[in-house]
C-alpha positions, 0 to 999 in steps of 0.5 A, a space after each residue: 500500500 502507498 503511504 498516506 500523505 495529508 495535503 493541507 491548504 491544498 488548493 487545486 493540487 500542484 503539490 499533490 501531483 508531485 507527491 503522487 508522482 513520488 509514490 504517495 496516496 494524497 488526501 487534500 484539505 482546503 476550506 474552499 471547494 476545489 473541483 479541479 483538485 488532482 489528489 486521491 481524496 478531497 475534504 472541504 474543511 478547516 486545515 487548522 482543525 482537520 484530524 491529523 491521525 492516520 497519515 504517514 506524513 503531512 504537507 502544508 501550504 498556509 496562505 502566503 499573502 502575508 509574506 508575499 512581495 505583493 501583499 499590499 496589492 490585495 485587501 486582506 481577509 482580516 477586519 484590519 485589512 491584514 492577511 492571516 499569518 498561519 505558519 506558526 499555528 500550522 507548525 505547532 499542529 504538525 510537530 504535535 502530530 509526530 509524523 514527518 512534515 513539510 511546510 511550503 511558502 514564499 520567500 520571506 515567510 518565517 520558515 525554519 531550516 528551509 530548502 529553496 527550490 526554483 523552476 530552473 533547478 528542474 528545467 522548467 520555464 518558470 521563475 517561482 522560488 519557494 521555501 520548504 521547511 522539513 522535519 527531515 534532511 533534504 539531500 543534494 538539492 539541484 543547483 539554481 543559476 540565480 540569474 534566470 534567462 528572460 524567457 522564464 515565465 513569471 505567471 503573474 506578469 506578461 508572457 515571455 514573448 511579450 516581455 522580451 519584445 517590451 510590448 507589455 502584457 499579452 492576452 490572458 489566455 496566452 499567459 495561461 497557456 505559457 504558464 501551464 506549460 512552464 509549470 507542468 500543470 494542465 488541469 488548473 484555471 489561471 487563478 488556481 495556477 497563480 497560487 500553485 507550485 510546480 509538481 516537480 518541487 513536491 516530487 523532489 521533496 516527496 522522493 526524499 520523504 519516502 526515503 526517510 520513511 523507508 529508512 525509519 521503518 
């Protein structure tokens, strides 16, 4: 049987697909309906109260707007306009669960002992750095070139060709097509894609997590 991984704050499943490719049975939890979720199971529930027992490992991607470089562009969900900061509360739950865990978030998030992953490390056409805090050691992460070619798609910005020509932003459907291809995701809407991580990131983390579980067995 495949090990069971709980995917908290799952969205449409960019991480879920990578963990499936690594060999996990993935159960997603999100407080919003996720009709395009690609994991093996989905539960609409609060990630901070959903039961954590019965899983071999847990991945969590708490909302990142509080730490994002564009946090001031969008109105927050709290009464005072701030975005929720759920990393610490999430970490407390995962530590208490007593199984290996992963917390994923953007650059600037208050993660501990993190590993940074980027699309360039996996030959993807996307510039999307993400931090991964893990309760186990990550060995030999791929090398990032730091200075990415100008054809890398940012997803939020215009398409690669438009930026290279200096002509502003192309039509929305062009951005979606380019971003989907660059990230290795073909099942999400554009708004879902803008929040997702490429499956290659979670597959890399998942393979190391699987090796950790097997070594501990």
